[in-house]
C-alpha positions in Angstrom: 39.8 176.8 102.4 42.2 177.8 104.9 43.1 181.0 105.6 46.4 182.7 105.3 46.8 182.3 109.3 46.4 178.8 109.4 49.0 178.6 106.5 51.5 180.5 108.1 50.7 178.5 111.0 51.5 175.5 109.3 55.0 176.7 107.2 57.4 175.8 109.8 56.6 172.3 109.7 56.4 172.1 106.4 59.9 173.8 105.4 61.4 171.3 107.9 59.8 168.5 105.8 61.1 169.9 102.8 64.7 170.6 104.0 64.8 166.6 105.0 64.6 165.5 102.0 67.0 167.7 99.7 69.2 166.7 102.6 68.3 162.9 101.8 68.5 163.7 98.1 72.1 165.2 98.4 72.8 162.4 100.4 72.0 159.7 97.7 73.6 161.7 95.4 76.9 161.7 97.0 76.8 158.1 97.6 76.1 157.7 94.4 79.2 159.5 93.3 81.3 157.7 96.0 80.3 154.6 94.6 81.1 155.2 90.8 84.4 156.7 91.8 85.0 153.2 93.4 83.5 150.8 91.2 84.6 152.6 88.2 88.6 152.2 88.8 88.0 148.6 90.2 86.0 147.1 86.8 88.8 149.0 84.7 91.1 147.2 86.5 89.4 143.7 86.8 88.6 144.1 82.7 92.0 145.7 81.5 94.8 144.4 84.2 97.2 146.2 85.7 99.0 146.6 82.7 96.1 148.0 81.0 95.7 150.7 84.0 99.3 151.6 83.4 98.7 152.1 80.0 95.7 154.2 80.7 97.4 156.6 82.9 100.3 156.7 80.4 97.7 157.5 77.5 96.1 160.0 79.6 99.5 161.7 80.5 100.3 161.8 76.6 96.9 163.5 75.6 97.5 166.3 78.0 101.2 167.1 76.2 101.8 169.0 73.1 103.0 166.0 71.3 99.7 164.8 71.1 98.1 167.9 69.7 100.1 168.1 67.0 99.7 164.3 66.1 95.7 165.1 66.6 95.9 167.7 64.0 97.9 165.8 61.5 95.4 162.9 61.8 92.4 165.4 61.4 94.1 166.5 58.2 95.1 163.0 56.9 91.4 162.0 57.3 90.3 164.9 55.5 92.3 164.1 52.5 91.6 160.2 52.6 88.0 160.5 53.8 86.5 159.8 50.3 88.7 156.5 49.7 86.3 155.1 52.9 83.0 154.4 53.8 81.2 156.9 56.6 81.0 153.8 58.8 85.0 153.6 58.7 85.7 157.3 59.2 83.6 157.2 62.1 85.0 154.7 63.5 88.4 156.0 63.1 87.3 159.4 64.7 85.7 157.6 67.9 88.5 154.8 68.5 91.7 156.7 67.7 92.8 157.6 71.2 93.3 153.7 71.6 96.5 152.2 71.7 98.1 149.4 69.0 97.0 149.4 65.5 94.0 149.2 63.9 93.1 147.1 60.9 90.4 148.0 58.5 89.9 144.8 58.0 90.1 143.1 61.2 88.4 144.7 64.5 87.8 143.4 67.8 86.2 146.0 69.8 83.0 145.8 71.7 80.9 148.5 70.1 81.8 147.4 66.2 79.2 146.5 64.1 78.7 142.6 63.2 80.5 142.9 59.9 83.8 144.2 61.8 85.2 140.7 63.2 89.0 140.2 64.4 91.1 138.5 61.8 92.0 135.6 63.4 88.5 134.8 64.7 87.6 135.3 60.4 89.9 132.8 59.4 89.3 129.9 61.7 85.2 130.3 61.4 86.2 129.8 57.7 88.5 127.1 57.9 86.8 125.0 60.9 83.5 124.0 59.9 82.9 123.2 64.0 83.4 126.6 64.8 81.3 127.9 62.0 78.5 125.8 63.0 78.6 126.9 66.6 78.8 130.6 65.4 75.9 130.4 63.0 73.8 128.8 65.6 74.3 131.7 68.3 74.3 135.0 65.7 70.6 133.3 65.0 69.9 132.9 68.5 71.1 136.7 69.0 68.8 137.9 66.1 65.8 135.7 67.7 66.5 137.9 71.0 66.3 140.8 69.4 63.3 139.9 67.8 61.5 139.1 71.0 59.3 142.0 71.5 56.1 142.9 73.5 54.8 141.8 77.3 57.5 141.0 79.8 56.2 137.4 79.6 57.0 137.0 76.1 60.5 138.1 76.9 60.7 135.9 79.3 59.5 132.9 77.5 62.3 134.0 74.6 64.9 133.7 77.1 64.0 130.4 78.5 63.8 129.1 74.6 67.2 130.6 74.1 68.8 129.4 77.4 67.6 125.8 76.1 68.9 126.2 72.8 72.5 127.5 74.4 72.1 124.4 76.9 71.6 122.0 73.6 74.5 123.4 71.8 77.0 123.4 74.9 75.8 119.6 75.7 76.2 118.8 71.8 79.7 120.7 71.7 81.0 118.4 75.3 79.6 115.1 73.3 81.3 116.0 70.1 84.8 116.7 72.0 84.1 113.4 74.2 84.0 111.4 71.1 86.7 113.3 69.2 89.0 112.5 72.3 87.8 108.4 72.2 88.3 108.1 68.7 91.8 109.7 68.8 93.0 107.5 71.3 91.7 104.6 69.3 93.8 105.3 66.0 96.5 103.5 65.0 99.9 105.7 65.4 100.2 106.0 61.4 96.6 106.7 61.1 95.4 110.1 59.3 92.4 111.6 60.8 90.2 114.2 58.8 91.9 117.0 61.0 95.2 116.0 60.4 94.4 115.5 56.6 93.1 118.8 56.9 96.1 120.4 58.4 98.7 119.0 55.5 96.4 120.3 52.9 97.7 123.9 50.8 94.9 126.1 52.4 94.8 124.0 55.8 95.7 125.6 59.3 99.1 124.8 61.1 99.3 124.8 64.7 101.3 128.2 64.8 98.4 129.5 62.9 95.7 127.9 65.2 97.4 129.1 68.2 97.7 132.5 66.7 94.1 132.4 65.7 93.0 131.5 68.9 95.1 134.2 70.6 93.5 137.1 68.8 90.3 135.5 69.4 90.6 135.3 73.4 92.4 139.0 73.2 89.2 140.4 71.3 85.7 141.2 73.0 83.9 142.0 69.8 82.6 138.3 69.1 82.0 136.8 72.3 80.5 134.2 70.9 83.7 132.8 69.1 86.2 133.7 71.9 84.0 131.5 74.1 84.3 128.3 71.8 88.0 128.5 71.5 88.7 128.3 75.2 91.1 125.6 76.7 89.0 122.5 76.6 90.3 119.3 77.3 89.7 118.3 74.0 91.1 121.1 72.2 94.2 120.9 74.5 94.1 117.0 73.4 94.0 118.0 69.8 96.9 120.3 70.0 99.1 117.6 71.6 98.2 115.5 68.9 99.1 117.8 66.3 102.2 118.9 67.6 103.2 115.4 67.9 102.1 114.5 64.5 104.3 117.7 63.4 107.2 116.2 64.9 107.0 112.8 63.8 106.7 113.8 60.0 109.5 116.3 60.4 111.6 113.6 62.3 110.2 111.3 59.3 111.5 114.0 56.6 115.0 114.7 58.0 115.7 111.0 58.1 114.6 110.2 54.5 116.7 113.1 53.6 120.0 111.6 55.5 118.9 108.4 53.9 119.0 110.1 50.5 122.3 112.1 51.4 124.0 108.8 52.4 123.2 107.1 48.9 124.0 110.1 47.0 127.4 109.9 48.8 128.0 106.7 48.2 127.1 106.5 44.5 129.5 109.8 44.4 132.3 107.7 46.2 131.9 104.5 44.1 132.0 106.6 40.9 134.8 108.6 42.0 137.1 105.7 42.3 136.1 104.4 38.9 137.8 107.1 37.4 140.2 107.9 39.9 143.8 108.2 38.4 142.5 109.3 35.2 140.6 106.1 34.5 137.5 106.2 32.0 135.2 103.7 32.3 133.7 102.5 28.9 130.3 103.3 30.4 128.5 106.5 30.8 127.9 107.9 34.4 124.1 108.0 34.8 123.4 105.1 32.0 125.6 102.1 31.5 125.7 100.7 28.0 126.7 97.5 26.6 130.7 96.7 27.2 132.0 95.7 23.7 134.3 92.4 23.5 136.6 94.5 21.7 136.9 97.6 23.6 140.1 99.5 23.8 139.1 102.3 26.4 141.5 101.1 29.0 144.0 100.7 26.4 143.6 104.5 24.9 143.7 105.8 28.7 147.0 104.2 29.1 148.9 105.4 25.8 147.3 108.8 27.0 148.9 108.7 30.3 152.6 107.7 28.6 152.3 110.9 26.4 151.8 113.1 29.2 154.4 111.1 31.4 156.9 111.8 28.7 156.1 115.5 28.6 156.5 116.2 32.4 159.3 114.0 32.7 161.1 116.5 30.4 159.9 119.4 32.3 160.9 117.8 35.8 164.4 117.4 34.1 164.4 121.1 33.5 163.7 121.7 37.2 166.1 119.4 38.2 163.3 117.2 40.1 165.3 113.9 39.9 163.1 112.1 41.9 160.0 112.7 39.9 161.9 112.0 36.7 163.0 108.7 37.9 159.6 107.7 39.3 158.0 108.9 35.5 160.5 106.8 34.0 159.9 103.8 35.5 156.2 104.0 35.1 156.7 104.6 31.6 159.2 101.7 30.9 156.6 99.6 33.2 153.3 100.8 31.1 155.4 100.5 27.4 156.2 97.0 28.2 152.4 96.2 29.2 151.1 97.5 26.5 153.4 96.0 24.0 151.1 93.9 21.4 148.1 94.8 23.2 145.0 96.7 21.1 142.1 95.7 23.0 141.4 95.8 27.1 140.6 92.1 26.9 144.1 91.3 26.0 145.8 93.3 28.9 147.2 91.3 32.1 146.3 91.3 35.5 147.2 94.4 37.3 147.2 97.0 34.4 144.7 98.7 35.9 146.7 99.0 39.3 149.8 100.6 37.2 147.2 102.8 35.5 145.9 104.0 38.7 149.5 104.7 40.1 150.8 106.5 37.0 147.5 108.7 37.5 148.5 109.7 41.0 152.1 110.1 39.7 150.7 112.6 37.0 148.9 114.6 39.6 151.9 115.0 41.5 153.8 116.1 38.7 150.8 118.5 37.8 151.7 120.2 40.7 155.8 121.1 39.8 155.8 124.6 38.6 156.6 124.7 34.9 157.2 127.3 32.1 154.0 127.3 30.3 156.1 128.1 27.0 158.1 125.2 27.3 155.3 122.7 28.1 153.4 124.0 25.0 156.9 124.2 22.9 157.2 120.3 24.1 153.9 119.2 23.7 153.6 120.5 19.8 156.9 118.6 19.2 155.6 115.3 20.7 152.3 116.2 18.2 154.2 116.3 15.4 156.7 113.2 16.0 153.1 111.3 16.9 151.6 112.1 13.3 154.4 111.1 11.6 154.4 107.9 13.3 150.7 107.7 13.1 151.1 108.4 9.0 154.0 105.4 9.1 151.7 102.9 10.9 148.9 103.8 8.5 150.9 102.7 5.6 152.4 99.9 7.2 148.6 98.4 8.4 147.6 99.0 4.6 150.4 97.0 3.2 149.8 94.2 6.0 146.2 94.3 5.1 146.8 93.9 1.5 149.3 91.3 2.2 147.2 89.1 4.6 144.4 89.4 1.7 146.5 88.3 -1.3 147.9 85.3 1.1 146.9 81.6 1.3 146.1 80.4 4.8 148.3 77.5 6.0 145.2 75.2 6.4 143.7 76.2 3.3 147.2 75.6 1.1 147.3 72.2 3.1 144.0 71.1 2.1 144.9 71.8 -1.5 148.0 69.9 -1.2 146.2 66.7 0.1 143.5 66.9 -2.1 145.8 66.9 -5.0 147.9 64.1 -3.8 144.3 62.2 -3.3 143.2 63.1 -6.9 146.3 61.7 -8.6 146.0 58.3 -7.1 142.5 58.2 -8.9 141.9 56.5 -12.1 140.6 57.7 -14.9 137.0 56.5 -14.7 137.2 57.3 -11.1 137.8 60.8 -11.9 134.5 61.5 -13.8 131.2 63.1 -12.4 127.7 62.1 -13.0 125.1 63.4 -14.8 127.4 65.0 -17.4 124.1 65.2 -19.9 122.6 67.7 -18.1 126.0 70.3 -18.7 124.3 71.8 -21.9 120.4 71.4 -21.1 118.8 75.0 -21.3 115.9 73.9 -19.5 118.0 73.9 -16.2 119.4 76.2 -14.0 123.2 76.9 -14.8 125.7 78.7 -12.6 129.3 80.2 -13.5 131.7 80.1 -10.7 135.6 80.8 -11.0 138.1 80.3 -8.0 141.3 78.6 -7.4 139.8 78.6 -3.1 138.5 75.2 -2.7 137.2 75.9 0.8 135.2 79.0 -0.5 133.9 77.5 -3.8 132.6 74.5 -1.7 130.5 76.9 0.4 128.8 78.5 -2.7 128.3 75.4 -3.8 126.9 73.8 -0.8 124.8 76.8 0.2 123.1 77.3 -3.4 122.1 73.8 -3.2 120.9 73.4 0.0 118.5 76.3 -0.1 116.9 75.4 -3.6 113.6 73.9 -4.1 114.7 71.2 -6.8 118.3 70.8 -6.5 118.5 68.2 -9.3 117.6 71.1 -11.9 120.9 72.7 -11.1 123.8 72.7 -12.9 127.0 74.5 -11.3 130.3 74.9 -13.7 133.5 75.7 -11.7 136.5 77.0 -13.5 140.0 76.8 -11.6 143.7 77.1 -12.6 145.9 74.4 -13.0 147.6 74.5 -9.6 144.3 73.7 -7.9 142.2 71.7 -10.4 143.3 68.4 -9.2 142.0 69.4 -5.5 138.8 71.0 -7.0 137.6 67.7 -8.7 138.7 65.7 -5.9 136.8 67.8 -3.0 133.6 67.6 -5.3 134.1 63.6 -6.2 134.3 63.0 -2.7 131.5 65.6 -1.4 129.0 65.7 -4.6 126.1 68.2 -4.5 122.9 66.6 -3.8 121.1 65.5 -6.8 122.8 68.7 -8.4 125.1 68.4 -11.4 128.5 69.5 -11.2 131.2 70.3 -13.2 134.9 71.4 -13.0 137.1 73.0 -15.7 140.7 74.1 -16.2 140.7 77.6 -17.5 144.3 76.3 -19.3 142.5 74.2 -21.2 140.9 77.0 -23.1 143.5 77.1 -25.9 141.0 80.3 -27.9 142.2 82.1 -24.8 145.5 83.6 -25.6 147.3 86.9 -25.7 146.6 87.4 -29.4 142.8 87.6 -28.5 142.7 88.6 -24.8 144.0 92.1 -23.9 144.8 91.4 -20.6 146.9 88.7 -21.4 148.7 90.4 -23.9 149.3 93.3 -21.1 150.7 91.0 -18.7 153.5 90.2 -21.1 154.1 94.3 -21.2 157.5 95.4 -19.2 155.8 98.1 -17.4 153.4 96.0 -16.3 155.6 93.5 -14.7 157.6 96.4 -13.2 154.0 97.6 -11.8 153.3 94.7 -10.2 156.3 92.8 -9.2 159.2 95.4 -8.4 160.0 95.4 -4.4 161.6 98.9 -4.3 160.8 100.6 -1.1 158.7 103.5 -3.3 155.8 100.9 -3.3 154.9 101.1 0.1 153.8 105.0 -0.6 151.6 103.9 -3.6 148.3 102.5 -3.1 148.3 98.8 -2.8 144.9 97.9 -3.3 145.4 97.9 -7.2 148.8 96.3 -7.1 147.6 93.1 -6.5 148.3 90.5 -9.2 145.0 88.6 -8.4 143.7 91.5 -10.9 145.5 89.9 -13.4 144.4 86.7 -13.2 142.3 85.4 -15.9 139.8 83.6 -13.6 138.9 87.5 -12.9 138.4 88.4 -16.2 136.8 85.0 -17.5 133.5 86.7 -16.7 133.9 88.4 -20.0 134.0 85.8 -21.9 130.8 83.6 -20.8 129.5 83.2 -24.1 133.0 81.4 -25.3 132.8 79.4 -22.0 129.6 77.9 -22.1 128.6 78.3 -26.1 125.2 76.5 -25.6 123.6 78.0 -23.0 120.9 80.9 -22.9 121.3 82.7 -19.5 123.7 81.8 -16.8 123.9 83.0 -13.2 127.4 84.1 -12.2 128.6 84.0 -8.6 132.0 85.1 -7.1 133.5 82.6 -4.3 132.9 85.0 -1.5 129.2 84.9 -1.3 126.8 82.7 0.6 123.5 81.9 -0.8 120.5 82.1 1.9 117.2 81.5 -0.3 116.2 79.6 -3.6 117.6 81.8 -6.2 115.5 80.0 -9.0 113.0 83.2 -9.7 116.1 84.9 -11.0 116.0 83.2 -14.3 112.3 84.7 -14.8 113.5 88.1 -14.5 112.8 90.3 -17.4 115.8 92.0 -18.4 113.8 94.4 -20.7 116.6 93.8 -23.5 119.4 94.1 -21.5 122.7 91.9 -21.1 123.0 92.1 -16.9 120.7 91.9 -14.1 122.7 93.3 -11.0 121.6 95.2 -7.7 122.8 98.9 -7.7 125.2 100.2 -5.5 125.0 104.2 -5.8 123.7 106.3 -2.8 123.4 109.9 -2.9 127.1 111.0 -3.7 128.9 107.4 -3.7 129.4 104.4 -5.9 128.9 106.5 -9.2 131.0 106.3 -12.1 133.5 109.2 -11.0 134.3 106.7 -8.2 136.0 104.2 -10.8 136.7 106.1 -13.8 138.7 108.8 -14.3 136.9 111.5 -16.0 139.8 113.9 -16.7 140.5 111.5 -19.6 138.8 112.5 -23.0 137.9 109.1 -23.9 135.9 108.6 -20.5 134.3 112.3 -20.2 132.8 111.5 -23.8 131.3 108.6 -23.4 130.0 108.5 -19.8 128.0 109.9 -17.1 129.9 110.7 -13.9 126.8 110.7 -12.2 125.6 107.3 -13.5 124.7 104.8 -11.0 127.3 101.7 -10.3 126.2 98.1 -9.6 127.9 94.8 -8.2 129.6 92.0 -9.3 128.9 89.0 -7.2 125.4 88.0 -8.1 124.6 88.6 -12.0 122.1 87.3 -14.1 123.2 87.3 -17.9 121.4 86.8 -21.1 123.7 85.3 -23.2 121.4 85.7 -26.3 121.8 88.9 -26.1 125.2 89.3 -25.2 126.4 87.5 -28.4 123.8 89.9 -30.4 125.7 93.2 -29.1 129.1 91.9 -29.1 129.6 92.6 -25.5 133.2 91.0 -25.8 134.1 93.0 -28.2 133.2 96.2 -25.9 135.3 94.9 -23.4 138.5 94.3 -25.5 138.0 97.8 -26.9 138.3 99.7 -23.6 141.0 97.1 -22.1 143.3 97.9 -24.8 142.6 101.7 -24.1 143.6 101.3 -20.6 146.8 99.8 -21.6 148.9 102.4 -19.5 146.1 102.5 -16.7 145.1 105.9 -17.7 141.2 105.1 -17.7 141.1 103.3 -14.5 143.4 101.3 -11.9 143.4 97.7 -11.9 140.0 95.4 -11.4 137.2 94.0 -13.0 134.4 96.3 -11.7 135.5 99.2 -13.8 135.7 97.2 -17.2 132.3 95.9 -16.3 131.1 99.5 -16.1 132.4 100.4 -19.4 131.6 97.3 -21.0 127.4 97.1 -19.8 127.0 100.8 -19.7 123.3 101.4 -20.4 123.0 97.3 -20.7 122.3 96.5 -17.2 118.9 96.0 -15.7 118.8 96.6 -11.5 117.1 94.1 -9.6 115.9 94.2 -6.0 118.4 94.8 -3.9 117.4 92.2 -1.4 118.9 89.6 -3.8 122.3 90.7 -3.1 123.6 92.5 -0.1 127.5 93.4 0.3 129.8 95.0 2.9 130.4 91.9 4.9 133.7 91.9 3.9 135.2 95.5 4.8 131.7 97.1 7.1 131.0 96.1 10.5 128.0 98.2 10.5 125.8 96.2 7.9 122.4 96.3 9.2 121.6 92.6 10.4 117.8 92.9 9.3 119.3 93.6 5.6 121.4 90.4 5.9 118.6 88.2 7.5 116.4 89.2 4.1 118.7 88.8 1.6 119.2 86.1 -1.0 123.0 86.3 -1.1 125.2 88.0 1.3 128.6 88.9 -0.2 132.0 89.3 1.6 133.6 91.7 -0.7 136.6 93.5 1.0 139.7 92.1 2.2 138.1 90.7 5.5 137.1 87.4 3.8 135.4 84.8 6.5 138.1 82.4 5.8 141.1 84.8 7.2 141.8 85.3 10.7 141.1 89.1 10.0 137.5 88.2 8.5 134.6 90.2 10.9 133.8 87.6 13.7 130.0 88.8 14.1 129.8 87.9 10.0 131.7 84.6 9.9 128.4 82.3 11.3 126.7 82.9 7.9 129.9 81.3 5.6 130.5 79.0 8.6 127.2 77.1 8.7 127.8 75.9 5.4 131.6 74.3 6.4 132.1 70.8 7.2 134.4 70.9 9.9 134.2 67.4 10.9 135.6 66.2 7.7 139.0 64.5 8.4 140.8 66.4 5.6 139.7 69.5 7.1 140.6 68.3 10.8 143.9 67.2 9.2 144.9 70.3 8.1 144.1 72.1 11.3 140.9 73.9 9.7 138.2 74.6 12.5 135.8 77.3 13.5 
């Protein structure tokens, strides 16, 4: 062991060596401090940039201020109050990173030291919506987990890193290959083809260009998920994809704008067209949105022009009050022209050329007249006076129209009168033998089908006979008995002698040859001789116009109408007979009517009653005690025109005597007005058997709305009313059913100018 002296001798050298080591150590420490002092700011400037350095300096100065200390205390108090609402990890994050500038989103965090569950919001959206990014992200996260799981020796760590590097290289090469294929595919697509990316972009949940760009901006701005940020760098493929998306967006926007402009132009053109149609107060006969069928008898324009005349007269009076002489002259001039234009015009088709232009001109003038300031009270007063005058004129025109329609129904057309005269002359030139009909032995044969037809109209009777025989299955079994008056007896016989029905039997009788039909037996003939009846029907005073002319028609006194109540007397040897009016057309075989079981009733007819119309109270006066005691006001009415009568039951029940009783009671016309249906209702009350309505369809002489389906399925169609098919006032759409059985090519019809 060395001695103490020897140690002391060696102490100076040892001390010198220790001192040298201490100096070296101190130098290293100083060098490290200097290096850190220089490298730290450099690294900070390199990573954060100049702006970050400025913010850091500002933030450091802010931390040293009193304002920061106050906010810090407020923050800590707030964290203590809401601390229970968040997990410990969130509270640690807020405590650790509150000094960093900017807003911190609890759902989106882009910091380096956050856990793997905290990622920036833009990156999360991209990874969810873009399968390519999501797949790469998952693969890199798996590599990170494998690297973390590498443990053991350094050699194992090196091998793990090599395998990881190879996998990263594979991912990068795969990504480059995919981007290359995508660029080639996009270049080869046609202009209007839609790629998968484009289709995805247009879905409701897809990303728009702006969203992708903002997402990429968030990814590049954050540092918490470096793998996703690396993927979103601007590679050539992504730049090309962005350009394609931008072009698609611009093209689609341009296309939508173009379509919108085209649609606007179409709507504008349609609006201009419709505005021209209604310009000047003109109303077209169709809807703006859905065109309707224009009727041949439309009067829309005529009504508009008449309304314009009313307003023009009102404004002319107002303009004269304000001394607007020019406007008054213009209005009166247009009123005069339009009144002359509308003279004898009822429908639009009768208007002359240029009517619409004049209507438009008057409409423009009325628009100018509306701008004149007028006294509203004066205008209302004038319009009320005009309304009252119009109502008075309307009532007068209704009376006149009613009178003219009744007059037209009573008069005989010139052609029919000519035909009757020519036939009468021809008949008078025939010998006695030439005037006889064939098959006279069939007239009283009860095994045949007998018809009764009472008329003074040759052409109408010819249509009934022709349609009946044409549609019968066995014409030779049908016998038609025609009864007419003396004036038309020769003409009626001459027509059927020259135009006999095919294989059927026909008879023409003269009502004046029935000697038993006289005033002592027939009440209606007795009433015709009364002075009150003559005054009622034949006086020509003005008060007649105010009464209902329908019941003043002398035809209701004609025995041809009332002869239907004397069928057993006219045809004493027949058991059943079918009664037909002269204003019907037969469309089917009527033979089955003779097989109808009347169940002990006398009359077989079609009922006409509905819910509240065509019942007894419509035809009879129930204020009269005779009517009220014997009849039900709600009893159903029925129709004359086609009736099957059981003449044996008729005789048994004394129907003619019942008719005489009620007709006598109505001598002063207090039970009913004139006609044959009211006495028929009283005579056959509870003695009428209803038959199917398809046998007899009515209304073709007054109701233009009669259903076509009912007409087509009917056995008999009836032109009851004033609008008979042989008159010009007849309903045109129903005339062809009647005209089908008229021989318009016959020489006698052509000589009398009877045509379709």
